[in-house]
C-alpha positions, 0 to 999 in steps of 0.5 A, a space after each residue: 500500500 502506498 504510504 503517500 495515500 492518505 484517503 480512500 473514498 467510498 461512494 454510496 447512497 445516503 441510506 448506506 451513509 447512515 448505516 456506516 457513519 451513524 450506526 457504525 457498521 460497514 457491510 461486506 458483500 459477497 465478491 462473487 455477486 459483484 459487478 465483475 463476473 470473474 471475481 476470484 476465478 480470474 486469478 486462478 485462471 491466469 495463474 494456471 496459464 502462467 505456470 503451464 508456460 513453464 511446464 512440459 506436457 506431462 507436468 501440465 497434466 500433473 498441474 491439472 491434477 493438483 488443481 482438480 484435487 485441491 480446488 474442488 470446493 473453490 466454487 463454494 468459497 467466497 470472500 466478502 468485501 467493502 470497496 473503496 477507490 483512490 479517486 475523489 469526486 470521480 464521475 464514473 464512481 458517482 455514476 456507478 456506485 452513488 446512484 448516478 450522482 444522487 448519493 454521497 462519497 465518504 473519505 476515510 483516513 486510510 491509515 485508521 481504516 487499515 488498522 480497523 480492518 486488520 483488527 476486525 478480520 477484514 484487512 485493507 488490501 489493494 486490488 491488482 489489475 495485472 494482465 498476467 500472473 507470470 511474475 507472481 511468487 506462487 507461480 514458482 511454488 506451483 512449478 515446483 509442485 508440478 515437477 515434484 508432486 510425489 516428493 512434496 508433502 501434503 502440508 506443502 501442497 495445502 499451504 500453496 493452494 491456501 495461499 492461492 485461494 486467499 490471494 484470489 480476491 485481490 486480482 481483477 480483470 484489467 478492464 476494471 483498472 480505472 476503479 483504482 480499488 482497495 478492499 476491506 476483505 475477508 478470508 474465503 475460509 471460515 468467514 463466520 468464525 471471524 466476522 460472526 453470523 451472516 445477515 441477509 438483505 431482502 429486495 423485491 427480486 433478490 436476497 443478498 448475503 453480507 457480513 458486518 464490520 462494526 467500525 465503532 466497536 473496533 475503533 473503541 477497542 483500538 482507542 481511535 476517536 470514531 470521528 477521526 476515521 472520516 476525513 470528508 463527506 462529499 455530497 454528490 453532484 446530482 444530490 438534493 441534500 444541502 450542506 446545511 441539511 447534512 450538517 443538521 443531520 450529523 448534529 442530531 446524531 451526535 456526530 457534530 465533529 463531521 459538520 465542518 467536513 462536508 463539501 459539495 462535489 465539483 463534478 459536472 455529472 449530467 443526470 440521464 
């Protein structure tokens, strides 16, 4: 993570803002149900491709066997995440994630968010948009296993594939690079053990599973003043909410420290 990056931006609607700031909860959603249909799968596919280029036909067959044996439950696994961008007041982010500019953007203190995520079992990680995995360290581990599978220990194989699975939520197809995304992301294994029981968001045509990271509780445990987590609250370019109304809302919910952190977007996003 770049040490020079001081803020990360979460684009959302005002109802979700209420849940995050007032209720102190940020929701982690199933990555396999987000807008990238290749979430988690992209890394596995590209990693296998990178390894195969280094192997002969017999070794490639052994690699396929290793993947089949050690990733047989992979499709049943998912990480849960909340997403952030490096970009402030970005038109594409307003359009895609904040109700076409009708919502709000919450600027988080990156360092404090990282500390909260680590303590809350959802570490803050930067997403990688590489076009290939040729230089990834796991490539060499998999090459070794494919060439020496009969000599490798079960623990060695398990460790390599566990690392593969836990790395998979941090890679996306390069076509998403414009998002410049960071994630508070759970491990794919034993999610309930670390984040508690799941919750379900019921819509008219869908039911979405999510987990909660309690920001207020973790900040208290770490002795972080809760309001310090938020650097700025930016009202969307098409939003009907005024600075005065949002300030009144924060004051009424015992978050008066945020009243001076409100600003209006300068993005000239057109509503369609």
